C-alpha positions in Angstrom: -86.9 5.9 18.8 -88.6 3.3 21.3 -91.9 1.2 20.7 -93.2 -1.4 23.3 -95.9 -3.8 21.6 -99.6 -4.5 23.9 -101.8 -7.3 22.9 -104.0 -7.1 20.5 -108.0 -6.2 21.4 -111.2 -5.7 20.1 -112.3 -2.1 20.3 -115.4 -0.9 20.3 -115.7 2.4 18.0 -118.6 4.7 18.1 -119.2 7.8 14.8 -122.0 9.8 13.6 -123.0 10.5 10.6 -125.4 12.8 8.9 -127.5 12.2 12.3 -127.1 8.8 12.6 -125.2 6.3 15.0 -122.9 4.2 13.9 -120.9 1.3 16.0 -118.1 -1.1 14.6 -116.0 -3.2 16.6 -112.7 -3.2 15.3 -109.3 -5.3 15.6 -106.6 -3.4 16.8 -102.9 -3.8 17.7 -102.4 -1.6 20.4 -98.2 -0.3 21.0 -96.4 2.7 22.2 -94.3 4.4 19.9 -91.7 7.9 21.3 -93.8 7.9 23.8 -97.4 8.2 22.1 -100.0 5.3 22.0 -101.1 4.7 18.8 -103.8 1.8 17.3 -102.4 -0.2 14.1 -106.2 -1.8 12.6 -105.7 -5.6 11.7 -109.4 -6.2 10.7 -113.3 -5.1 10.8 -115.3 -7.8 13.2 -118.7 -5.6 12.4 -120.6 -8.0 10.4 -119.8 -10.6 12.9 -122.3 -12.1 15.6 -122.7 -10.2 18.5 -122.2 -13.2 20.5 -118.9 -13.7 18.5 -117.5 -10.8 19.5 -117.9 -11.1 23.0 -116.3 -14.6 22.5 -113.3 -13.3 20.8 -113.0 -9.8 23.2 -113.0 -12.2 26.1 -110.4 -14.4 25.1 -108.1 -11.9 23.2 -108.0 -10.1 27.0 -107.0 -13.4 28.1 -110.3 -14.5 30.3 -111.4 -18.1 30.9 -115.0 -18.1 28.3 -117.9 -18.6 31.1 -119.3 -21.3 31.1 -123.2 -21.2 29.8 -126.0 -23.1 28.3 -124.4 -21.2 24.7 -121.0 -22.5 25.0 -120.4 -25.0 21.7 -117.8 -28.0 21.1 -116.7 -29.2 17.9 -117.7 -32.7 18.3 -117.2 -33.6 14.2 -115.6 -32.1 11.5 -116.6 -32.4 7.3 -113.5 -33.4 5.5 -113.3 -31.2 2.1 -110.1 -31.7 0.4 -111.3 -34.6 -2.2 -114.3 -33.4 -2.8 -113.3 -30.1 -3.7 -110.6 -31.9 -6.1 -113.1 -34.1 -7.5 -116.0 -31.6 -7.6 -114.0 -29.2 -8.9 -112.5 -30.8 -11.7 -115.7 -31.9 -12.7 -116.8 -28.4 -13.2 -113.9 -26.9 -14.6 -114.4 -30.3 -17.8 -117.7 -28.9 -18.4 -119.6 -32.9 -17.2 -122.0 -31.2 -15.4 -123.2 -29.2 -18.2 -122.7 -32.2 -20.3 -125.3 -33.8 -17.8 -127.7 -31.3 -18.4 -128.0 -27.7 -19.5 -130.3 -26.7 -17.0 -129.6 -28.0 -13.0 -132.2 -29.5 -11.4 -131.7 -32.1 -7.8 -131.8 -35.2 -10.0 -128.8 -33.5 -11.9 -127.1 -32.4 -8.4 -128.1 -35.4 -6.7 -126.5 -37.4 -10.3 -123.3 -35.4 -9.8 -123.4 -35.9 -6.3 -123.3 -40.3 -7.0 -120.2 -39.3 -9.0 -117.6 -37.8 -7.3 -118.7 -40.1 -4.2 -118.4 -43.0 -6.6 -114.6 -41.4 -7.1 -114.0 -40.8 -3.4 -115.9 -43.2 -1.6 -117.0 -45.9 -3.9 -120.0 -47.8 -2.3 -123.5 -49.1 -2.8 -126.2 -45.9 -3.6 -127.6 -47.1 0.5 -123.9 -46.2 1.6 -124.0 -42.9 -0.9 -126.8 -42.1 0.7 -125.8 -42.0 4.4 -122.9 -40.1 3.6 -125.0 -37.2 2.2 -127.3 -36.7 5.0 -126.4 -34.2 7.9 -126.4 -37.5 10.7 -123.9 -39.5 9.1 -121.8 -37.4 6.5 -118.2 -37.8 6.5 -117.5 -35.0 4.1 -118.7 -32.2 3.0 -120.1 -32.9 -0.3 -124.0 -32.1 0.7 -122.9 -29.1 1.9 -121.3 -28.3 -1.6 -124.1 -29.1 -3.5 -126.7 -27.9 -1.4 -128.2 -31.1 -1.6 -130.7 -32.0 2.0 -133.0 -33.9 3.4 -132.7 -36.8 0.4 -134.8 -39.5 0.9 -134.1 -43.4 -0.8 -136.0 -43.1 -3.8 -135.1 -39.6 -4.9 -131.8 -41.3 -5.0 -133.2 -44.5 -7.8 -135.2 -41.6 -9.5 -132.0 -39.8 -10.3 -130.8 -42.8 -11.9 -133.6 -43.0 -13.5 -132.9 -39.8 -14.8 -129.6 -40.6 -15.9 -130.1 -43.5 -18.3 -132.7 -41.8 -19.9 -130.3 -39.2 -20.7 -127.4 -40.9 -21.8 -127.9 -41.0 -25.0 -127.5 -37.2 -25.1 -124.7 -37.3 -22.7 -122.5 -39.5 -25.6 -123.4 -37.6 -28.1 -122.0 -34.8 -26.6 -118.8 -36.0 -25.1 -118.7 -37.7 -28.1 -118.7 -34.3 -30.1 -116.1 -33.0 -27.7 -113.5 -35.5 -28.1 -113.9 -37.4 -31.3 -113.8 -35.9 -34.9 -114.0 -37.3 -38.5 -110.4 -38.9 -39.4 -110.0 -40.1 -35.5 -109.3 -43.1 -34.2 -111.7 -44.7 -31.7 -110.1 -47.2 -29.1 -113.0 -50.2 -28.3 -112.9 -53.4 -26.0 -115.2 -55.3 -24.3 -115.0 -56.6 -20.1 -117.4 -58.6 -17.5 -118.7 -58.0 -13.9 -120.3 -60.3 -11.8 -123.6 -59.9 -10.8 -125.3 -60.8 -7.3 -129.2 -60.5 -8.1 -130.8 -63.1 -10.4 -133.9 -60.8 -11.3 -132.6 -58.6 -14.4 -132.7 -60.1 -18.0 -129.1 -59.3 -18.8 -127.8 -61.6 -16.1 -126.6 -64.5 -17.9 -123.8 -67.1 -17.7 -120.6 -66.5 -20.0 -116.8 -65.8 -20.5 -115.7 -64.7 -17.0 -112.7 -62.2 -16.2 -113.5 -61.8 -12.8 -112.2 -65.1 -11.9 -115.6 -66.3 -10.9 -117.0 -68.6 -13.2 -119.7 -69.5 -10.9 -121.0 -66.8 -10.8 -124.0 -64.6 -13.6 -122.3 -61.6 -15.5 -123.0 -58.2 -17.5 -120.3 -57.5 -20.4 -119.9 -54.3 -21.2 -118.0 -52.2 -24.3 -116.1 -49.0 -23.6 -115.6 -47.1 -26.8 -112.3 -43.9 -25.6 -110.8 -41.4 -27.9 -107.5 -42.2 -28.9 -106.0 -40.9 -26.2 -107.8 -43.5 -23.9 -110.6 -40.6 -22.7 -114.3 -42.5 -22.0 -116.7 -41.5 -24.4 -119.9 -44.0 -24.8 -119.7 -47.7 -22.8 -123.1 -50.2 -23.6 -124.1 -53.1 -21.4 -124.5 -56.4 -23.0 -126.5 -60.0 -21.7 -123.5 -61.7 -20.2 -123.1 -64.8 -23.0 -122.5 -62.0 -25.5 -119.4 -62.5 -27.3 -116.8 -60.0 -27.6 -117.7 -58.9 -31.6 -121.5 -59.4 -31.8 -120.7 -56.1 -29.6 -118.4 -54.9 -32.1 -121.7 -54.6 -34.4 -123.3 -52.3 -32.4 -120.3 -49.8 -31.9 -120.1 -49.3 -35.8 -123.8 -48.9 -35.7 -123.1 -46.6 -33.0 -120.6 -44.5 -34.4 -121.9 -44.2 -37.5 -125.8 -43.2 -37.1 -125.4 -41.5 -33.6 -122.3 -40.1 -33.8 -122.4 -39.1 -37.4 -118.6 -39.7 -38.2 -118.5 -40.6 -41.8 -114.2 -41.8 -41.8 -112.7 -43.1 -38.7 -110.5 -45.9 -37.7 -111.6 -48.3 -35.1 -108.5 -49.7 -33.5 -109.5 -53.1 -31.5 -108.2 -56.5 -30.6 -107.8 -59.8 -32.4 -110.8 -61.2 -30.7 -112.7 -58.4 -31.2 -112.3 -57.4 -34.7 -111.9 -61.1 -36.2 -112.1 -61.9 -39.9 -115.9 -62.0 -40.2 -116.5 -58.9 -38.1 -114.5 -57.4 -40.8 -116.2 -58.8 -43.7 -120.1 -58.0 -42.0 -119.5 -55.0 -40.6 -116.2 -53.0 -42.2 -114.5 -53.8 -45.4 -117.8 -52.3 -47.9 -118.7 -49.2 -45.5 -116.9 -46.2 -46.9 -114.2 -44.3 -45.0 -114.5 -47.0 -42.2 -110.9 -48.3 -41.4 -109.5 -50.6 -38.4 -106.7 -51.7 -37.1 -106.6 -55.1 -35.4 -104.0 -58.3 -35.0 -103.7 -61.8 -36.0 -104.1 -65.0 -34.1 -101.6 -67.3 -33.0 -103.0 -69.7 -35.7 -102.5 -66.9 -38.8 -99.1 -65.7 -37.6 -97.8 -69.8 -38.0 -99.6 -70.2 -40.9 -97.7 -67.4 -42.2 -94.7 -68.5 -40.7 -94.8 -71.6 -42.6 -95.4 -70.0 -45.7 -92.5 -68.2 -45.2 -94.1 -64.6 -45.4 -92.4 -64.2 -41.7 -88.8 -65.3 -41.1 -86.6 -64.1 -38.4 -84.2 -62.7 -40.9 -86.8 -59.1 -40.7 -85.6 -59.0 -37.6 -82.0 -58.4 -37.5 -81.7 -54.9 -37.3 -85.4 -53.8 -36.1 -88.3 -55.3 -34.6 -90.7 -54.7 -36.9 -91.3 -55.1 -40.8 -94.3 -54.5 -43.1 -95.1 -57.9 -45.0 -97.9 -58.7 -47.2 -100.0 -61.7 -47.9 -102.3 -63.3 -50.5 -104.1 -64.0 -47.9 -104.9 -60.1 -47.2 -105.7 -58.8 -50.3 -105.6 -55.2 -49.9 -104.2 -55.1 -46.5 -101.1 -54.0 -44.8 -99.2 -56.2 -41.8 -97.1 -55.2 -39.8 -94.9 -58.0 -38.0 -93.5 -56.8 -34.9 -90.8 -58.8 -32.4 -90.2 -58.5 -28.9 -87.3 -59.7 -27.4 -87.8 -59.5 -24.3 -91.2 -61.1 -24.2 -90.1 -64.1 -26.6 -87.1 -64.8 -23.8 -89.7 -64.9 -21.1 -92.1 -66.8 -22.9 -89.3 -69.3 -23.7 -88.2 -69.3 -19.6 -91.8 -70.2 -18.5 -92.6 -72.8 -21.3 -89.3 -74.6 -20.1 -90.4 -74.5 -16.5 -93.7 -75.5 -16.9 -92.7 -78.4 -19.8 -90.3 -79.3 -16.8 -93.1 -79.2 -14.0 -96.1 -80.9 -16.5 -93.3 -83.7 -17.2 -92.4 -83.9 -13.3 -96.3 -84.8 -12.8 -96.6 -86.6 -15.9 -93.7 -89.2 -14.1 -95.4 -89.5 -10.7 -98.5 -90.4 -13.1 -96.3 -93.5 -14.5 -95.0 -94.6 -11.2 -98.5 -94.4 -9.6 -100.1 -96.8 -12.2 -96.9 -98.9 -12.2 -96.4 -99.7 -8.3 -96.9 -103.1 -6.8 -98.8 -102.2 -4.0 -102.6 -100.4 -4.7 -101.5 -99.2 -8.2 -103.4 -96.4 -10.3 -105.9 -98.6 -12.3 -108.6 -97.6 -15.1 -108.3 -95.4 -18.5 -111.3 -92.7 -16.9 -109.0 -92.9 -13.5 -105.5 -92.2 -15.1 -106.9 -89.5 -17.3 -108.8 -87.5 -14.6 -105.5 -87.5 -13.0 -103.4 -86.3 -15.9 -106.4 -83.3 -16.3 -105.8 -82.5 -12.4 -102.2 -82.2 -12.6 -101.3 -81.1 -15.5 -104.8 -78.5 -16.0 -102.5 -75.3 -14.1 -99.6 -76.0 -16.5 -101.5 -76.5 -19.9 -98.5 -78.4 -21.2 -101.2 -80.9 -21.9 -101.1 -80.3 -25.9 -97.2 -80.9 -25.9 -97.5 -84.5 -25.0 -98.0 -87.4 -26.3 -100.0 -90.0 -23.8 -101.0 -93.7 -23.7 -103.1 -94.6 -21.6 -104.0 -98.2 -21.3 -106.6 -99.8 -18.5 -103.2 -100.7 -16.8 -99.8 -98.6 -17.8 -99.4 -95.2 -19.1 -96.7 -93.6 -21.0 -95.7 -90.3 -22.3 -93.3 -88.0 -24.8 -92.7 -84.8 -26.1 -93.7 -83.6 -28.9 -90.5 -81.9 -29.9 -91.3 -80.4 -33.3 -94.5 -79.0 -32.3 -92.7 -77.4 -28.9 -90.0 -75.6 -31.5 -92.5 -74.7 -34.0 -94.2 -72.9 -31.2 -91.7 -71.5 -30.1 -90.6 -69.9 -33.3 -93.3 -67.6 -32.7 -92.0 -66.4 -29.0 -92.6 -62.6 -29.1 -94.3 -62.3 -32.3 -97.7 -60.6 -33.7 -98.8 -59.4 -36.2 -100.8 -56.0 -37.0 -103.3 -56.3 -39.3 -105.0 -53.4 -41.0 -106.6 -51.6 -43.9 -105.2 -48.2 -43.2 -102.9 -46.7 -45.8 -98.8 -46.3 -45.4 -99.6 -42.4 -46.7 -102.1 -42.1 -43.7 -100.1 -43.8 -40.7 -96.8 -44.9 -40.7 -95.8 -49.0 -39.5 -94.7 -47.1 -36.0 -97.4 -45.2 -35.9 -99.7 -48.3 -37.1 -98.3 -50.1 -33.9 -98.8 -47.2 -31.4 -102.4 -46.9 -32.4 -102.8 -50.6 -31.9 -100.7 -50.2 -28.2 -103.4 -47.6 -27.5 -105.7 -50.3 -26.2 -104.0 -50.7 -23.0 -105.4 -47.3 -22.2 -109.0 -49.1 -22.3 -107.3 -51.7 -20.3 -106.5 -49.4 -17.8 -109.8 -47.5 -17.6 -111.3 -51.1 -17.1 -108.7 -51.5 -14.2 -110.2 -48.4 -12.4 -113.7 -49.5 -13.1 -113.2 -52.4 -11.5 -110.1 -52.6 -9.2 -108.3 -50.3 -7.4 -110.6 -47.3 -8.1 -114.3 -46.8 -8.9 -115.6 -50.3 -8.0 -118.0 -51.0 -10.2 -119.2 -54.6 -9.4 -120.2 -56.4 -7.6 -124.1 -54.5 -8.6 -126.6 -55.0 -6.4 -129.3 -53.5 -9.0 -131.8 -56.0 -10.0 -133.8 -54.0 -13.4 -131.7 -54.2 -16.5 -132.3 -50.2 -16.6 -131.0 -49.6 -13.2 -127.7 -51.3 -14.0 -127.2 -49.9 -17.0 -127.5 -46.4 -15.5 -124.7 -48.2 -12.5 -122.1 -48.6 -15.4 -123.1 -44.9 -17.0 -122.7 -43.8 -13.9 -119.1 -45.4 -13.2 -117.8 -44.4 -16.9 -118.8 -40.9 -15.7 -116.7 -40.6 -12.7 -113.8 -42.4 -15.0 -114.0 -39.4 -17.2 -113.5 -37.0 -14.3 -111.0 -39.1 -13.3 -109.1 -39.8 -16.6 -109.2 -35.8 -16.9 -107.8 -35.8 -13.1 -104.4 -38.2 -14.2 -104.4 -36.0 -17.1 -104.1 -32.4 -15.5 -101.6 -34.4 -12.4 -99.4 -35.8 -14.8 -99.2 -31.8 -17.0 -97.8 -31.2 -13.0 -95.4 -33.8 -12.6 -93.9 -34.1 -16.6 
């Protein structure tokens, strides 16, 4: 048997059935086998436009395309892979249905802004350019069938989203929280570039921009770090004050009767426990002690290094914390690092202080005056933060110092120590589980890093209206909700 292959070509086949004539355009592979010509049908092109079939016929025949006014040229292609990944995950986890059960143009615009926050975070006007057919670089507008978008529609969609925030958060809480669950909570802030909003205040700045006004926002997460709710506060709001709002939210809006709040030592303070949690039935908490409280326990001999001879954590009790559990942990690696760093900073501080002594005592153009000497000391020691470990004697024409070795030793005794404070019973959570729950706050910190720096870029904030600012932050949280699920899916694939 001999076989000789021929080129693939388009064959036009006419057939008649019930008095009707049908024309089909088939993609054939014609070949000769044992002296006979045979055809293998590779595909049916009949549904294609006639002009496209003509182009395919011409090219398969080996002839160049004729030059006509109808010739086409690819001048731009739209990126699609990252759009499909983000939009596909958003739909897979049902966020589109959580946003609204009845799709509308506003909901489609909100979904577009959520996806854009993941694939190309930028301002809302830049988002609009990414959705216009003339300036688009990706296929998102086509995927969502969004066309002829006007600038006011973007802001109207943000207003629509803000009005639905409470409803959306309630759905997320119902999906990810339940009675008896842990609730992770932490606070961050972002600087602001406008001047009109009532939310914009000067406060403790976490962005390294102390001269810029800011907003504060608190993020509520499920035990696995999945975001559930976010709330924006004026920029001068203290961390513990925001916590009160979250307690009320969980109790009244989410309807949880038994829950364990996890917050850092600056959040769940003794005053906040007494005011908001101690007498609330079904509400428990996990937090940590401040350094001054740990130092007091060390001085009372409640904490001794012998506790860590065999393990790195131990559970103790103290009359200062009746009815509560204290889990003392020691990280030897952290202890060594803090000891090393303190020694380096003390040496640097001493060198700087010695240079000031020489400046005061030199014969030519000496440094004089208590104020000038004090300013020089403050400037030189600002970055070391070691001034507290020196006793400084400043006069108009002299300066001396000495190390406070006893104070340094007392601080060194706390190196690597941290104490978890909770009213959760040992039957509910063991000491190890309690520590693990507190360490879960690192997932909220990861969320802030993603929101602020690495991925979603919630800052800078350009909106001037309070509700638009709240909507912008909430939109970023929803984008992180999708991103969190994308990370979780990727982790399952890798591990």
